C-alpha positions as CSV (number, residue, x, y, z in Angstrom):
1,M,1.6,0.4,-32.1
2,T,-0.9,1.1,-29.3
3,T,-2.7,4.5,-29.2
4,P,-1.9,6.4,-26.0
5,A,-4.7,6.7,-23.4
6,A,-6.4,10.0,-23.3
7,T,-5.3,12.3,-20.4
8,P,-8.1,12.0,-17.7
9,K,-9.8,15.1,-16.5
10,R,-8.1,16.3,-13.3
11,I,-10.3,15.9,-10.3
12,P,-10.8,19.4,-8.5
13,K,-9.1,19.4,-5.1
14,K,-12.1,20.4,-3.1
15,L,-14.2,17.5,-4.7
16,Y,-11.2,15.1,-4.2
17,E,-10.7,15.9,-0.6
18,A,-14.5,15.6,0.3
19,E,-14.8,12.2,-1.5
20,L,-11.5,10.9,0.0
21,L,-12.9,11.7,3.5
22,R,-16.2,10.0,2.8
23,L,-14.1,6.9,1.5
24,Q,-11.8,6.9,4.5
25,G,-15.0,6.9,6.8
26,E,-16.2,3.8,4.9
27,L,-12.7,2.2,5.4
28,V,-13.0,2.6,9.1
29,R,-16.3,1.0,9.1
30,M,-14.9,-1.9,6.8
31,Q,-12.0,-2.2,9.3
32,E,-14.5,-2.9,12.1
33,W,-16.1,-5.5,10.1
34,V,-12.7,-7.2,9.6
35,R,-12.0,-7.0,13.2
36,T,-15.2,-8.4,14.7
37,S,-15.7,-11.0,11.9
38,G,-12.3,-12.4,12.0
39,A,-11.8,-11.9,8.2
40,R,-8.2,-11.8,6.8
41,L,-7.7,-9.3,4.0
42,V,-4.5,-9.1,1.8
43,V,-4.1,-6.1,-0.6
44,I,-1.3,-6.2,-3.1
45,F,0.0,-3.0,-4.5
46,E,2.3,-3.4,-7.7
47,G,3.2,-1.3,-10.6
48,R,5.7,1.0,-12.2
49,D,8.1,3.0,-10.2
50,A,6.5,6.3,-9.1
51,A,3.1,5.3,-10.2
52,G,1.5,6.3,-7.0
53,K,1.3,3.1,-5.0
54,G,2.7,4.7,-1.8
55,G,0.2,7.5,-2.0
56,V,-2.8,5.3,-2.2
57,I,-1.5,3.1,0.7
58,Q,-1.0,6.2,2.7
59,R,-4.6,7.3,2.3
60,V,-5.9,3.9,3.0
61,V,-4.1,3.5,6.3
62,E,-4.4,7.2,7.4
63,N,-7.3,6.7,9.6
64,L,-7.1,2.9,10.4
65,N,-6.1,1.2,13.6
66,P,-2.5,0.0,13.2
67,R,-3.3,-2.9,15.3
68,V,-5.7,-4.0,12.6
69,A,-4.2,-2.7,9.4
70,R,-0.5,-2.7,8.7
71,T,1.7,-2.1,5.7
72,V,4.5,-4.6,4.8
73,A,7.3,-3.4,2.7
74,L,10.0,-5.9,2.7
75,P,13.7,-5.1,2.0
76,A,16.0,-7.3,-0.2
77,P,16.2,-10.9,1.1
78,T,19.0,-11.9,3.5
79,A,21.4,-14.6,2.5
80,R,19.4,-17.0,4.6
81,E,16.1,-16.0,2.9
82,R,17.6,-16.5,-0.5
83,T,17.9,-20.3,0.4
84,Q,14.2,-20.6,1.4
85,W,11.2,-21.5,-0.7
86,Y,10.6,-18.2,-2.4
87,F,7.2,-17.5,-0.8
88,Q,8.3,-18.5,2.6
89,R,9.2,-15.0,4.0
90,Y,5.9,-13.6,2.7
91,V,4.0,-16.2,4.6
92,A,5.2,-14.9,7.9
93,H,3.5,-11.6,7.2
94,L,0.1,-12.8,6.2
95,P,-2.8,-11.7,8.4
96,A,-4.4,-13.5,11.4
97,A,-8.0,-13.3,12.0
98,G,-9.3,-9.7,12.2
99,E,-6.3,-8.3,10.3
100,I,-5.6,-6.3,7.1
101,V,-2.1,-6.5,5.5
102,L,-1.2,-4.0,2.6
103,L,1.8,-5.3,0.5
104,D,3.7,-2.5,-0.8
105,R,5.4,-4.8,-3.5
106,S,5.0,-8.3,-2.7
107,W,6.0,-11.7,-4.1
108,Y,5.5,-10.4,-7.4
109,N,9.0,-8.8,-7.2
110,R,10.2,-12.0,-8.8
111,A,8.2,-11.5,-12.0
112,G,9.3,-7.8,-12.2
113,V,12.6,-6.4,-10.9
114,E,14.3,-9.7,-10.0
115,H,13.5,-11.2,-13.5
116,V,14.4,-7.9,-15.5
117,M,17.5,-7.1,-13.4
118,G,18.8,-10.8,-13.5
119,F,18.5,-11.3,-9.7
120,C,17.0,-14.6,-10.2
121,T,17.6,-17.5,-12.7
122,P,15.4,-18.2,-15.6
123,Q,14.4,-21.4,-13.8
124,E,13.5,-19.6,-10.6
125,Y,11.4,-17.1,-12.6
126,D,9.5,-19.9,-14.6
127,R,9.0,-21.9,-11.3
128,F,7.4,-18.6,-9.8
129,L,5.0,-18.1,-12.7
130,R,3.9,-21.8,-12.3
131,Q,3.7,-21.7,-8.5
132,C,2.1,-18.3,-7.9
133,P,-1.5,-19.1,-9.1
134,I,-1.3,-22.3,-6.8
135,F,0.0,-20.4,-3.8
136,E,-2.8,-17.9,-4.3
137,D,-5.5,-20.3,-4.7
138,M,-4.3,-22.0,-1.4
139,L,-4.6,-18.6,0.4
140,I,-8.1,-18.0,-1.0
141,E,-9.2,-21.7,-0.3
142,D,-8.2,-21.0,3.3
143,G,-10.4,-18.1,3.5
144,I,-8.0,-15.1,2.9
145,L,-9.6,-12.2,0.9
146,L,-7.0,-11.2,-1.7
147,R,-7.0,-8.1,-3.9
148,K,-4.3,-7.3,-6.4
149,Y,-3.7,-3.8,-7.9
150,W,-1.4,-3.0,-10.8
151,F,-0.6,0.8,-11.1
152,S,0.0,2.0,-14.7
153,V,1.6,5.1,-15.5
154,S,2.9,6.6,-18.7
155,P,6.7,7.1,-19.5
156,D,6.3,10.8,-19.7
157,E,4.5,11.0,-16.4
158,Q,6.9,8.7,-14.5
159,E,9.9,10.8,-15.8
160,R,8.1,14.0,-14.5
161,R,7.6,12.3,-11.1
162,F,11.2,11.2,-11.0
163,R,12.4,14.8,-11.8
164,A,10.1,16.3,-9.1
165,R,11.7,13.8,-6.4
166,V,15.1,14.8,-7.5
167,E,14.4,18.4,-7.1
168,N,12.5,17.9,-3.7
169,P,14.8,17.1,-0.7
170,L,11.9,15.7,1.2
171,K,11.1,13.2,-1.6
172,R,14.8,12.4,-2.6
173,W,14.8,9.2,-0.5
174,K,12.1,7.8,-2.8
175,L,14.5,7.5,-5.6
176,S,17.1,4.7,-5.9
177,P,19.5,3.7,-8.7
178,M,17.0,0.7,-9.3
179,D,14.1,3.2,-9.9
180,L,16.2,5.2,-12.4
181,E,17.2,2.0,-14.1
182,S,13.5,1.4,-15.0
183,I,13.6,4.4,-17.4
184,S,16.2,2.7,-19.7
185,R,14.3,-0.7,-19.3
186,W,11.0,0.4,-19.9
187,D,10.1,-2.0,-22.6
188,E,11.7,-5.0,-20.6
189,Y,9.5,-4.0,-17.6
190,S,6.6,-3.9,-20.1
191,K,7.2,-7.3,-21.4
192,A,7.6,-8.6,-17.9
193,R,4.3,-7.2,-16.8
194,D,2.4,-8.6,-19.7
195,A,3.9,-12.1,-18.9
196,M,3.1,-11.8,-15.3
197,L,-0.5,-10.7,-16.0
198,A,-0.9,-13.6,-18.5
199,A,0.3,-16.1,-15.9
200,T,-1.4,-14.9,-12.7
201,D,-4.5,-13.1,-13.7
202,T,-6.8,-15.9,-12.7
203,D,-10.6,-16.1,-12.0
204,T,-10.0,-16.7,-8.3
205,A,-7.2,-14.1,-7.9
206,P,-7.7,-11.6,-10.8
207,W,-5.5,-8.4,-11.3
208,T,-7.2,-4.9,-11.3
209,V,-5.5,-2.2,-13.3
210,V,-5.4,1.3,-11.8
211,E,-4.6,4.1,-14.4
212,S,-2.6,6.4,-12.3
213,E,-1.8,9.2,-14.5
214,D,-3.9,11.4,-12.3
215,K,-3.0,10.6,-8.6
216,R,-6.2,11.9,-7.1
217,R,-8.3,9.8,-9.6
218,A,-6.2,6.8,-8.9
219,R,-6.5,7.1,-5.1
220,L,-10.3,7.5,-5.1
221,N,-10.8,4.7,-7.7
222,T,-8.7,2.3,-5.8
223,I,-10.3,2.8,-2.5
224,A,-13.8,2.7,-4.0
225,H,-13.1,-0.5,-5.7
226,L,-11.6,-2.1,-2.6
227,L,-14.7,-1.0,-0.5
228,D,-17.0,-2.5,-3.3
229,T,-15.3,-5.9,-3.7
230,V,-14.8,-6.8,-0.1
231,P,-18.0,-8.4,1.2
232,W,-18.2,-6.3,4.4
233,T,-21.3,-5.1,6.2
234,P,-21.7,-2.4,8.7
235,T,-21.1,-3.3,12.2
236,D,-22.9,-1.8,15.2
237,L,-20.5,-0.3,17.5
238,S,-21.0,-0.6,21.4
239,P,-22.0,2.7,22.9
240,L,-19.4,4.5,24.9
241,S,-19.8,6.9,27.8
242,I,-17.1,8.9,29.4
243,P,-17.3,8.3,33.1
244,A,-17.5,11.2,35.6
245,R,-14.1,12.1,37.1
246,P,-14.0,11.2,40.7
247,P,-13.4,13.8,43.3
248,G,-9.6,14.5,44.1
249,E,-7.9,13.1,46.9
250,G,-5.6,15.8,47.7
251,Y,-2.9,14.9,45.1
252,V,-0.6,17.8,44.4
253,R,1.6,17.5,41.2
254,P,5.3,18.2,41.9
255,P,6.8,21.5,40.5
256,R,7.1,21.5,36.6
257,E,10.6,22.8,37.0
258,L,11.8,19.3,38.3
259,A,10.9,17.6,35.0
260,R,13.0,17.6,31.9
261,A,10.8,19.4,29.3
262,V,11.3,19.8,25.6
263,P,12.4,23.3,24.7
264,D,9.4,25.5,23.6
265,H,10.4,25.7,20.0
266,A,6.9,27.0,19.1
267,A,7.3,30.0,21.5
268,M,10.6,30.8,19.7
269,L,8.8,30.9,16.3
270,L,6.1,33.2,17.7
271,D,8.8,35.6,19.1
272,E,10.4,35.7,15.8
273,S,7.4,36.4,13.9
């Protein structure tokens, strides 16, 4: 029987926000290196349901250029996609030069939910575990930078987050019957994770485990690790100057009343207050 990990000390909010802002500034600088150098970066986010993957992704992309960095969260495969080579639909979303792709779930669906829930055959599952390291070696050999994060959370904390989502109408959409199924299949998912890590944690494409009992700590640790392991260097930005506005040529704007404007909802709030 394994000893439960000690509960980490919670990061104070002010310290967390200051460091997050600093790290996000570094992400913007790294993004510029990716763009100008033509690098291709793929970051995989996997882990337990409600382990905090989405929150980390949100903080990573918050200040990035969506033309450079994009998040990919694929739905269930279509009937046609189910007849393709398993990795085929993911290949279409790999980055071109100067792009960053964050995979919110990835081809590792086959090693997790598809395997545990019986959505793939044992033969398809075994084939995936054999082919995945080869597939990732090919990506890396072609020059793609690949980072893989597994987010770990305790069963008690997962259940607490599930209950918070049930009670919060703004977060209710985050819960699906498949998520709730993970509670009763905790051990099955644990065994699937262990088998996945054993088969796909390689020297060229290693897994990095993120302890996410404390969301703030997990966000800071993941972003800091990403910045430390990508071989980026600061890029000098071309100086920009705002040009002087030229003198007007007598243009007169049409009366505002002629345009269809949105109602002033904010003014109504002020009147009511």
